[in-house]
C-alpha positions in Angstrom: 24.9 4.6 -9.3 21.9 6.8 -10.4 22.8 10.1 -11.9 20.9 13.3 -12.6 22.7 15.9 -15.1 20.9 19.2 -15.2 20.4 21.2 -18.4 18.8 20.6 -22.0 22.3 21.6 -24.4 25.0 20.3 -26.1 27.3 20.6 -23.1 24.7 18.4 -21.2 24.0 16.2 -24.0 27.8 15.4 -24.3 27.6 14.4 -20.8 24.9 12.1 -21.1 26.5 10.4 -23.8 29.7 9.7 -21.9 27.8 8.9 -18.2 25.4 6.7 -20.0 28.5 4.2 -21.6 29.6 3.7 -17.8 29.4 0.9 -16.3 28.6 2.4 -13.3 25.6 4.3 -14.3 22.3 2.1 -13.4 20.2 4.7 -14.3 20.5 8.2 -16.3 18.5 11.0 -16.4 18.1 14.7 -17.4 16.5 17.9 -16.1 14.5 18.8 -18.4 17.1 17.4 -21.3 15.8 17.7 -24.7 14.9 14.9 -27.5 18.6 14.6 -28.7 19.4 13.7 -24.9 16.3 11.1 -24.7 18.2 8.6 -26.7 20.8 8.4 -24.0 18.7 9.4 -20.7 15.2 10.0 -19.3 14.5 13.3 -19.9 12.4 14.4 -16.7 10.0 17.7 -16.7 12.1 19.9 -14.4 13.1 23.3 -15.2 17.1 23.9 -14.8 16.5 26.6 -12.5 13.7 24.5 -10.0 16.2 23.9 -7.1 13.2 22.4 -4.8 12.2 20.2 -7.6 15.3 18.8 -8.7 16.3 18.1 -4.5 12.5 16.1 -4.6 13.2 14.7 -7.4 16.6 13.2 -6.5 14.9 12.4 -3.1 12.4 10.4 -4.7 15.5 8.4 -6.6 16.7 7.6 -2.9 13.8 6.3 -1.5 12.3 4.0 -4.8 12.5 0.7 -3.6 10.1 1.5 -0.5 7.3 3.3 -2.5 4.6 2.3 -3.7 1.9 -0.3 -1.8 3.1 -4.1 -0.7 1.3 -6.6 -2.3 2.9 -9.6 -1.1 -0.5 -11.4 -1.4 -0.4 -11.3 -5.2 3.5 -11.7 -5.4 6.0 -12.0 -3.1 7.8 -8.5 -3.3 5.3 -6.9 -5.8 4.3 -3.0 -4.8 1.9 -1.2 -6.9 1.9 2.8 -7.5 -0.7 4.8 -8.8 0.5 7.2 -12.1 -0.8 10.1 -12.9 -4.5 9.3 -11.1 -5.6 6.7 -14.3 -2.3 4.0 -14.2 -1.3 1.3 -12.2 2.0 0.5 -12.3 2.8 -2.7 -10.5 6.9 -4.0 -9.8 9.0 -6.4 -8.0 12.4 -4.4 -6.7 15.5 -7.0 -6.5 19.0 -6.5 -5.6 20.1 -5.8 -9.5 16.9 -3.9 -10.8 13.2 -3.2 -10.8 11.1 -5.3 -12.5 8.0 -3.8 -14.2 5.2 -7.0 -13.4 2.5 -5.4 -15.4 0.7 -1.6 -15.9 -2.7 -1.4 -16.0 -4.7 1.7 -17.7 -8.3 3.1 -16.4 -9.0 1.2 -13.7 -8.1 -2.5 -14.8 -8.2 -5.3 -11.9 -4.8 -5.7 -11.8 -5.5 -8.0 -9.3 -7.0 -10.3 -11.2 -4.2 -10.3 -13.9 -1.8 -11.7 -11.0 -4.4 -14.5 -9.5 -4.7 -15.6 -13.2 -1.0 -16.6 -12.8 -1.1 -18.5 -9.7 
């Protein structure tokens, strides 16, 4: 289960601490979070009052395995996605996890990296 805690105070930190210990929790996020919460959860840069932003973030979590461009020509199940217009993230989604195959900066030729592995 993926969980989003909304807030940045002590109560939210306690919630994140307890939720992170659960075997039912696959991923834990906190919006906006704080540096202390970052030890337990991934802070998300969304204001606690930004309801449309929170809804959009949760919707993206629901469809995450379908995101990115399929690149089965390079590796079975491989997907790539751009981040901040300068980074390419290559990943494979399994039933249990998302495996990051590589993070490529500044237009680096990620295709060549996968062809070298063959």
